[in-house]
N, C-alpha and C positions, 0 to 999 in steps of 0.2 A: 470460516469467515475471513480470517486474515489472508488466506490464499486467494479467495475470491476478490478481495479488495486489491491486492497487489497485481492481479491479472486484468484490472480495468484498463481499457484502451480508449484513448481520445483520438478520433480520426480527423486528421488534417490533410490537406492536399499534398500528396507525395510521401506522407509519413504517419505512422500510428504511434502515439505517445502512450507510455505506460507509467506506472508509479516510479519505476527505476529511472526514467528520464527526467522527472521533475522533482524528485525527492531531494532532501538535504543529505549530502554525502559525508561519511566519516573519513578519517585519514586513510583508511585502506580502500577508499573509493566504493564503499558499500552504503546502502541506504540506512540512515539512522532509524531504528524502530524502538519501541518501548521495551524496557528490560523484562517486562512481564511476559513478552512473547518468548524470550529466551528461557524464562522460568517454565513456561508451559511446554516448550519443546523438550526441556530436560525431564520434566515430569512425565511426558508422554514416552520418552525413551526409557525412563526407569520402569514404567509399567510394562512396556513391551518386553523388557529383559527380566521381568519379575523381581526387580530390586525394590526393597521396601525401606532402605535406609535414607532415601532422599526426602527431605522435609523442607517445607516453606516456612520461613519465620516472618514476623510482621512487627514493625514496618521495614526492617532491613533483613534481607536474605542473602545467602551466599550461593554463587553459581559454581559449576563444576571447575571452571578455570580459576577459581579463587577470588573472583571479584565480589565486592559487596555492592548490592544494588538496593535502592530505595523503592518500595512498592506501596507506600502509604497513600499515594494519589491514584494508584492503579488497581487496588483491591478495596472493595467496599463491603460494609456489613459483615466484618470479619469476626469470627468466633475462634478463640485461641485455646489451646491446651495449657499445660503448665508452662510458665514463662511466656514465651512469644511464639510458640509453634502454632501454625494455622491449622485449625480443625475444619473450618468451612468458610466460604466467602459468598455473599449473596450477589455481588456485582463485580464486574471487571471493566476497566476503562482502557480503551486503546486509542492512541493518538498518532496521527500521521502528519509529518511535517513536510511542507512543499516549499520549493524555492520561489522567490519573487525578485528576479534579477533584471527582467526586461518586459516589454509590453506583450511579446509573443508568449513568454512564460506565464504571465498573468492570465492571458486569455485561455491558455491550455489548462492552467490550474483551476480557473473558475469553472470550466467545462467539466474537469475531472471531479470537482466537488459535487456538481449536479448529478453526474453519473454515480458517484459514490453513494449519495442518498438513495437513488433508485436501486442500486445493488443491495444495499442493506435492507430496504423494504422488501425486495424480491426474496432475499435470503430469509427474511422473517416469515414469509408465507409458507416456506417449506420446513421451517424449524419453529413451530408455534410454542414449543415448551420454553424457549428462551426469548425474553422480551428485549428488543434492541431499540436504542434511541440515537439516531444519527444527528450530528450537529456539526456545522461547518462555519467558516469565517463569515459567510454571507447569510447564514440562517437568520440572525437577529435582524438584519436590514430587511430581508424579504418578509419576515413575520411582522415587523413594525409597519411596513407599507401595506401589508395584507388587510389591515384595519379599514383602509379606504375602500377596498373592493367589497368587503363583507358588509359595509355600511350603506351601500348605494340604495338598495330598495327601502331600507328603513328611513333614509333621509328623504326619499321621494314621498313616502307615507307621511312623514312629518310635514313636508311642504304642503301636501293636500289638506291635512288637518288644519294647519295654520291659515291657509287661504280661506277655508270654509268658515272658521271661527272669526277671522278678521272681517269677512263680509257680514256675518251675523251680528257682530258687535256694533257695526255701524248702521245696522238696519233698524227700522221702526215701522209701525203700522201705517203711519202717514206717508203716502207714496211720494209726496213732494219733498218733504224734509228728510226722508231716509237717504243715507249716503253709502250704499253698498259699494259703489265704484271707488269711493275714497278709501275704503278698507283694502280693496284689492290693489289700488294704485299705491297706497302706503307700503304694502309688502313688495310691490314691484320696485319702488324707490330703493328699498333696502337691498333687494336682489341685484339691481343695476350697480349699486355702489360696490357690492361684494365681487361681482364679475369684473368690474373695471379694475379693482385692485389686483385680482388674480391675473388679468391680462397684462397689467404693467409689470408684475413680478415675473411672469413668463417671458415677456419681451426683453427684460433686463437681465435675463440669465439666472433668475432665482430658482431654487430647488424646492420642489413640493415635498412635504412630509405629512404624516398623519395627524400632527397636532393642528393642522389647518382645519380639521373638522370642528374645532371650537369657534372659528371666526364667524360663521353664519349665526351662531347663537349670541355672540357678542354684539353683532349688528342687529339681531332681532330685538334684543333687550333695549338697546339705545335708540335705534331708528324708529321702531314702531311706537315707542312712548312719545317721541317728538311729534310724529304725525297725529297720534290720538290727542295729544295736548292741543295741537292746532285746531283739530275738529271740535274739541271741547270749548275752546275760545270762540269758535264760530257760533256755537249754540247760544252764547251769552250776548251776541250782538243783536241789535234791533233789526227786525225784518223790513222796516220801512226805509232803512238806509240803502244807499247805493252800494253796489258790489265792491267798488273800489274802496269805499269808506269801511265797509265790513272787513275787507281783506287787510286794510291798514291797521284796523283795531286788533285783528288776529295776530299780525306780525308784531305789533307793539306789546301785546299781552304775553305771547308765548316764546318769541324768538330770543329774547334776552337770556332767559334761563337755559334755553336749548343751546345757545352760543357758549355760555359759560361751561355747561357740562361737556360740550364737545371739546372745548379747550382743555378741560381736565383730562379727558380721554387721550387727547393728543400728547399732553405732557407726560402722562403716566406711561403710555405705550411708547412714546418717543424716547424716554430714558431706557426702556427695555430694549429698544432697537439700536441703542448707541453702543459704542465699543466697551462701555462699562459692563455689559452683559457678555459673559464668556461662553455661553452655550449657543451654538449656531442655530439649533432648532427654535429656541426661545427668541433669539434675535430676529429670525425671519418671521416668526409668528407675530411679534410686536410690530415689525415693519409693515407687514401686510394689513394688520389691524389699523395702523395709523392711516394708511392710504385709503382703506375702505371707509373709515370714519370721516375723513376729510371730504371725500367725494359724496358721502351720504349727506353731509351738511350742505354742499353745493346743490345736490339734487333736491333736497327738501326745499331750499330757497327758490329754486327755479322750477323743476318738474312738478313737484307736489304742490307748490304755491300756485302755479298756473292751473293745475287740475282743480284746486279749490275754487279758483275764480270761475272756471268753466262750469262746475256744478252749482256755483252761486247764481250764475245767469239762468241756469235751468230752473233753479228754485224760484227766482224772481218772476220768471215767466209762467210759473205754475205748470211746469212740465214734469212728466213722470221721471222718477230718479233712475229707473232702469231702462225703460223704453224711449225716454226723451219725447214722449208724446204729450200734447197739451191736455191737461186734465179738465174735463167738462165741469160745468157748474152743478151744484147739488140737485137743482130741479131737473137737469138733463139726465143725471145719473139715475134718478128715480125710475125712469122708463127702461133702464137696462137690466139684464139678468143679475142674479145675486152674485155670481162669481165675478162678473164684470165690476160690480160695485165694490166688491172686496178688494180687487186688484187696484182700483183707482180711488181708494179711500184717502181723503185729504181734508184738512181744515182750512177754509179760506179766511182771510183777514176780516172780511165783512161779517163772518159768522160770530165774531167776538164783539160783544157790546163794549161801548167806550168805558163803562164802569169796571169792566173786568180787566185785570192785569195778569192774565194767565200766560205763562211762557209755553208756546206751542211745542217746544222740545221736551217738556216734562213728561210727555207720553212715552219717551224712550224708556225701556225697561230698567236699565241700570240707573239712569237719572232719577226715575220714580222711586226705585228701591232705596237709594241712598238718602234722598230728601225726605221721603215719607216715613221710613222705618229705621234704617240703620243709624243715622246720625243721632236721632233721639234715644235709641237703645244704648249705644256705646257711651253716651254721656250721662246715662241714668245713674243716680246716686247709689242704687243698689247693685249695679253692675261693676262699678269701679273697684270695690274691694276684691272681687273675684279676678279681675284682670291683673291687679297688683300681685295677688297670690300666684296667679299663673306665671307671671314674669319671674317671681322668685324661684319657682320650680324650674323654669327655663334656665336661669342662671346657675342653679345647682347642678343640673345635668350637664350644662356646658362646661362647668368647672371640673366635673368628674372626668369628662372626656379630655379636657385641656391638659390635665395632669398625666394623661397616658399617651400624649402625642409622641410618635416615633417617625424617624426619617425613613423614607422608602429606599431600599437597596436591593430590591428583587427585580430582576430583569423581566419577569413575567408580567409586571404591572404596566408595561408599555407596549405589549404585543397582543395580537388576537389570540383567543383561546383555541384549544385543539390544534396547536402548532408544534413544530419540532422544538422550539425554544422552551415552551412550557413543559413539555414532557422531559426534555433533557435537564433543565434546571431543577425540576422536582426530584428526579432521580439523583442528581448531583447532591442536593441538600440532604436527601434521605440516606444515601449510602456513603458519601465521601465528605462528610462534614467534620470528621475527627481531626483531619489535618487540612491546613490551608493549601491552596495551589502552590506549586513550586515557584518560588520567587527568585528571579535572576539578580545576583549581586555583582555589578560590573565595576571593576577598578580600572579607570581609564587613564592612569598615569604610571609612569615608570618609577616604582618605589623600590626601596632596598629590601627585597624579600629575604636576603641573607642576614638581615639585622634582627636581633632578638626583640628589640623594642618595637619595631614595625609589626612583627608577628603578634606581639602582645596587644598592640593597638587594634589590629584587626579583630582579634578575639574579644577584646573588651567591648567593642561597639556591636558585636553580634551576640554577646552573651546576654542572657535574660529572656530574650524573645525567640531565640533559635533553639530548636529541639534536635534537629539533625543538620549537620553542616559538612558537606564534602570537603570544604577547605580546611576545617578543623582536623579532619582525618589526615588531610595532606600535610598539615603542619606537624602533626604527631609523627607522620612518616619521616619528615625531615629530621625530627629530633632523634628518631631511632637510628638514622644514618649518621647521626652526630655531626651534621654539617650546618646546623643552624647557628652556631656561634664560632666566631674567630676565623671564618673561612673567607678568603678574598673573593671579590665579585666574580672574576673570570673563572676561578675554580668552581664557585657555586653554580654559575649558569651552565658550565660544561657538565658537571655532575647532575644538575637538574635535568638537562636535556637527555642525558644518557640513562640515568637511573629512573627518572620519572616516566619517560616514554617506554621504557622496557619493562617496567614493573607491571605485572599482570593485574594486580589489584587496583591500579589506577589507569588502566587502559582507556576508560571512559572519559578521562580528563584531557585527552590529547587535543580536543578542539577548543579547550578553554584557556590555553596559554598561548599568547602571541609573542613570538620571538622576533627580534630585529637585529640584523647583522650590521656592525659598524665597519669603519675603514680598516681597522687593524684586525679584522676577523674576530673581534670580540662580540659575543652574543649578549643582548640585553632583553629583559622582559618588559615590554611596553604596555601590556594590558593583560588582565586576567579576569576570570569569572568564576564565581561559585554559586551554589544554589542553596537557598534557605527554605525551610518548611517549618511553619509554626503550628503548635498544638492549639486547636480551637475547640470550642464547645458547640455541640449540635444545636443548642437552643439559643445561641447568641450569634446572630448573623453580623452584628455590628463589630465583632472582634476583628474581622478582616480589614474594615475601614480604620479601626484604631491601630492595627499593625502598620498599615500604610502611613499613617500620620507619624507613628513612632520612627519608622525607617527614614522618613523625610527629615525629621528633626535631627536624627543622628547624622545624616548626610551633610547637614549644614554645620554641625559642630565637630565632626570627625576630622582628625589630622590626615586621614587617607581620603582622597577624592574618589567617590563612588556614586553610582546611581542604582536604583532598584526598579524592576519592572516585572509585571505579569499582566497578561491580557485582561484579567478581572479588574485591574486597577483603573482601566479606562472607564468602566462603568461605575466604579467607586468614586472616581473624580466627577463623573457626570452628576451623580446624585448629591455629592457634597456641595458642588457649585449650584445645582438646581434649586437648592433651598436657600443658601446664603445670599447669592447674588441677586435673585429676584426680590427677596425680602428687603435687602438693602436698598435696591432701586425703588421699591414701592414706598419705603420710609422717606427717602429723599424727595420723591415726587409728592407725597402727602404733605410734608413740611413746606415744600415750595407752594403747593396749591393753597394751603391755609394762609401762608404769608401773602400770596398774590390776591386771594379773595378778600382778605381783610380790608383792602383799599376799594373794593367794588361793592360789597354789600352795604346796605343802608343801616344795618344795626349789627353790632358785634355779637349779640345774643344768637343770631342766625349761625355764626361760625361755631359758637359754643355748643349749641344743640346738635348741629350737624356732626361735630367731632364726637360727641358722646354717642350719638346714634350709630355712626360708623364703627366705633369701638365695640359697642354692644353687639352689633350684627356680626362683625368679624370674629369676636370672641365666641359667639354661639356657633357660627359655622365651623370653626376649627374644632370646638368641643364635640359637636354632633357628628362631624365627618369622621372623627377618631372612633366614636362609638359605633359608627357604621362601617368600620374596618377599612378606612381610607387613610393611607399614610401620606406624609409630606414628601412629595416628589415633584418633578418638573411640572406635570399637568395640574396637580392640585394647587401648587403655589401660583401658577398663572391664573387659575380660577379665583384664588383669593385676591389677587391684584385687581382682577376684573370686578370682584365683589365690592371693592371700595367704590369704584365708579358707579356700579349699578345702584348701590344704596343712595349715593348722593343724587343720582339721576332721578330717583323716585321721591326721596324725602325732602330735597332742597326746596322745590316749589311749595310743598305743603307747609314747611316751617317758615318760609318767607312770608306767605300769606298770613299766617297766624301772628308772627312777631311784629309785622308792620301794620297790623290792624289797629284802628283807633276806635275809641268809644265802645259802648256795649260791654259785654263780659267775656271772660276767657272761653266759657262754654259756647257762647254765640259764635266766636271766631273759630273755634275748633270745628263747629258744624259748617261754617262758611268755607273753611279750607277744604273740608272733605267734599262739600258740594261742588267746589270749583275744580279741584284736581283729582278727586277720588275716582271719577268715571274713567279718566285716562289711565290712571294707575291700574284699575281693575281690568280694563280692556287689554292693556299690554301684558299684564300678568297672566290672564287666561290664555292668550295666544302663545305666550312664552312657555307655559307649563304644557300645553297641548303639543307644542313642537318638541319639547324635551322627552315626552313619554316614549315615543318609538325608539329613542336612543338607548333606553334601558334594556331593550331586547337584542341589541347588537352583540354578537358573540366575540367581544373583545374586552380585555381588561382596561385598555386605554379609554374606551368610550364609557365603560362602567364607572371609572373614576370621574370622567367628565360629567356624566349624568348626575351622579350623587352630589358632586360639589355644586354644580349649577342649580340643581333642584333645591338644595339646602339654602343657597344664597337667595333664590327667589322666594322661597317659603318664609325664611326668617325676615327678609325685608318687608314682605307683605304683612307679616305679623306685627312688625313695628309701625308700619304706615297706618294700618286700620285698627289696631288695638292699643299698643303701648303708648305711642305718641298722643293719640286723642284723649287718653285718660290722664297721662302724666301732665300734659300741658294745661289741663283744667285747674290744677292746684299749684303749679310752679310758675316762676317768672317767665315772661314779663307780665307785670300787673297792668290791667287796662284802666283801673280807676285813676291812675296818675295822668293818663292821657285824655281823660274826659274834659271837654271844654264846657265851662259854665255858660249857660244861656240865660240872658236877661229877658223875661217875658214881656217887659215893657218896650224893648227894642226889637220888635219883630219886623221883618221885612216882607213886603208883598212883591212878588216877582211875576212878571207876565212875559212870556216868550212867544214871539210870532215868527213863523218860518215862511220865507219866501221861496216857493218851489217852482221850478221850470215845468210848465204844463206839458211839454213834449216828452219829458223824461222824469225820472225820480230823483235826479240830482238836486241837492240843496244849493240854492244860489246864494242865500244870505240868511242871517239870523239877526233879528232885532229884539233887544231886551230892554224892557222899561222897568224901572224900580219906583 
């Protein structure tokens, strides 16, 4: 396999590049390869000569030339004989290092990596007894973006399902008052806003990433609820009013709450898009979400509002809601076939007697269900204890999960399944978890290496977490030579250069010491590097992150200036910041919103109830997502931030209607709040869940996390809106008795209202009231 890899050729015009042309070179101008290759070569030579005295020790072994080499990160699943002699190893890791010095070199190296993966997979087919897992510097990026490609057909399925259900939710048997086109146009409004944001991001040079898959669902939850709330307000208007007056009533009734929740989204995601967020993917996600939400607000005001006006004129003219054809009178319909009468079923205003006050929209299935059955059932005295008991069970399981929350540090959580990253990281954790990756320890200042106190300082700051240190061996070597004390600088550097570079046991250190020549031909050590490897536990993945934090703290307090680096630290940093920064930003935005809304709401109890509801929902979502094997990573934290907005979006109108209600009883106002806002919540929830379901089948861990978090947010919020709040509010403040105005039966007023109507239209010209 090693020979096949080194023979890979990258064809460019006029030249064929091989590994020898793009590899990192040693001082002897040969490619640097893993020491395990030399170990295997010596093992092969020993077998061919029938020598049995060659043995591999773990994690340090000796080569024939006398060098000590570390193989802890190159041999995995090791079984040893007495002491440290290797009996067997289940895995071997080979690493190839490529140069990155110019654009041409980068281009050739990228192509070489692609051919490398193909070569390993081709080699696998002819050597099925050995399982191979190729992984390159671009594998993670490719597998991360692969989620978008594998999600395409599932997202199309989701769109079809949402369109179908949105049309059904707005339909009813009455062909005049049915609004199927408004369901479709509401979804189109959300789609236009999302596409506008995507276009702006592309035109301004923004980069797409797979986290953008969550933006359509953010827009679906917020945008559809706003349109359904407007449609619900339309049902409450009087049919004998002019379309302009009905539209004005709709905007007055629903757009205030929609404007406030839109502002809340913009503030929350605006902070996430600010420089306070140090994750580029999260910042672009929040920026795109802000643009989409802003344009969705504009489109709802303009596009969807005009669509509502248009369908209002169709309704006033008694035209069919789908075919826009004038619906004939009942006496004319009697002469038509049954299927024709079924398609054109409608109730005319003349059919209702003056004594009847029946709302024609109550024939809508969801309106009828809530008003006739659910509102009475949920506020029943015998149902309330079971709801409270169920809530206690909910809190108990949420607490159980909350106590087990863990931060995500697994790269496989952000990529598609069945990819090189998944296979490689699984094998890495299984076979190579006894030792951490090799950590580069870079001293970037000219220090007095010949000084005993400096040597002790370096050892002091690496002691405790370092198990194997080449530099420690090197300092021991200096002590053997008896040059570590009392030797002048010039003599030290000369002897260092001569003895160190010539010593066979430290030949591998030649690239790790940088010498600088001064004016008087004196040599100085300007920088040096050593490698640290920590002992880790197979069951504790967090130890690597703890090691990174320990090293960073030491770099700040150490007298010696140094930095530490390993490619794995890039991802450790990503997950460390993906939890802390977004949570910090969400807390800032939540405090700002509570302070801001305190001046806008009519009653402070609305803020109190809203805060308690959001806390209960977020607590439950965190607990249940932990029980569902979802860790706190970038995706889940972004979902939790969205969950705050989603909860307020659905619960704020419900709580406002209840708290601001006067007279009657708490139970009466709970029923009223559910009747007014319950249909819109139920419609948006059904469309949201149906849109999420196909996401569960996408073969990607990123979408799996996205589905589980969004599903739990929607489910827990729905549970609070339709069960917890309707029950809790019936026996907790505010009290309605204090708001009851006493009526004096002796001072009754008789009011007569006369309307002056323009005979050519339905517009009201004037109203005369006499008392």
